[in-house]
N, C-alpha and C positions, 0 to 999 in steps of 0.2 A: 380530605378536608370538602367540605360543599358550600361552606360560608363563612364570614369573616365579619361577625357586627359588632361595632366596636373594640375595646381590649380582648374580647375573648374571638373563639371559631366554635362551629361545628363539624359535625365528623358522621358518615354511616358508620355502622358498628356492626360487623356479624354476629353471629350465633357462635360461631367457633370463637372468635376473640373473647365476648364475653362467656365464654365458658371455661378458660384455658387463661385467665387475668385476670388483674383487679381491677379492670374497668366498670365491670358494674356495681363496684361497691363504691363510686364517685359522686357527687353532688355536681347539679349543675354551680359552676363558678371554681369548682376546684382546682388549684393549683397543677398542673403537668410539667415534667420536660419535653420541650419541643427544639430541636433544629434542623436547619436545613437539610436537604439530604446531600451527599455526595456524588458531586459530577465528575465524571472521566478525565476532565483537566485539572480537579481538586487536587490538593499535596495533600497526601495522606500521613497524618501526622499520629494517628494512636493505632488501635486494632479496628478490625473489618466488621461494622456493626450491621448487621440486616435489617433490625427493627423489629424481625419477629420473636415473639416472648415464645421461650418454651418453656416455662413453668411460673411456679407462686415459690418464691421463698418467704424465709421469715425472719427477720431482725429478731436475733435473742439476747442481745448486748449492746451497750452503750457507754464506751466512756471516755473521756479528755485526758488527751497527751499532748504536752505541749500547748500550741496554737491548733493543733489539730482536733479532733473527732474520729475515732474508732470504734468500728462494728464487727462484730459478730452474727454472721447469718448462717442459717441452715436451711441450706438446696433440698428439694427432694430428693429420696435414693436413687434415681432413676437419671439424676442429672449430675450428680455428685463426679462422676469419674472423668467427667470433662473441665472440671476446675484443677487447678494447679498451681502449686508456687508461683510469683512471679509472672504469673501466666494472667488474660482477662477474661473480666465477664463486665455483664450490662447491667446494671440495676435500675430500673424506671429510665430506662434510655439515656443512663450515664456509663460512659465505658470507663471502669476501673480497674485498677492493678489488684493482683491476689496478693496480699502479705504473708497470709498463711494457712495453709488447711489442714485440717484433723479430723476425718473421718466425712459426714454431709455437713461441716462445720466451715469455713474458711472467713477470714479476718480483712478488713478494707482499712483503712487510710484515709479520710478525709480533711482536705487541703481549706485553710477558711475560705478560698476564692469561690470552690465548690459547693460550701454547706452556703454561701449567701446565693449562688447564682442558679442553685439546684433546687428541689423539696426536701433534700437529704436533710437540711438542717431541722427537720419538723419529726426525721423517725425517732420513736422510742421504740424499747424493746415490746414484742408483740405484734409488729408493726409487717404486716402482708407486701411485699415488695414482686414486679416482676423482674422475672429472671431473663436474660440471654448467655448461652455460652457460646464459647469460640466457637467458629463455624467452620475451621480448621480442623480441630479435633473432631470432630462430629464425622465431615467427609473422610479424612484418616480413617475412623473408626469402619465407616462404611465399605473404603476402598480394599481393608485389611479382614473384614468381614468376608469379601467374596459372594461367591453364589454358582450357579450350575453354569452359567456364560461367563464366570467374573475368569481374563486371564490380565498378564500383565505385571503390574505390581504385586507385591508379597513381601511379607514380614524380612524374609533371607535379602530382597534387594536393598530392604531401606535399612535393614542392620549395615549392609557391605557398606553403603553410602554415606552413613554415619549420622541419619538422621535420626536412630531411634535407639535407645543402647541395651545390652544385654550379649547372650553369645549365641552364635550362630548353631 
């Protein structure tokens, strides 16, 4: 953020951000979701969100269910493996719980408070949204991939510790 004129803000945006997010699709005055950064002494009440967008997903379906709104979202194929039922994702800066996963599509249940306090109330099928997947899943995959100089943690150790399922 470089300036706070009136009720809005200005920010510098890199070419990388414009190439890999929906930010370039916004117009001056568009609503966005913002919150203060977590400090080391803050209470962690949700999942860890870095604010780094991993890719762009698309809303494919919206329906009402009771007082909530449900969304089905299609993730890019390269990010779908990081999305798990009852895991967390961040959509346009909002940390959410995944209710169901089928292939590259996942479902979200949005409660009325979240609909009112974020931009999600305006989402309709076809809407492109910024997606951040769980950082722990990404780091775990990287550790399991290893490399020539990798040593220490491997799949067998994770299985033995009960951190992943499967057979040794």
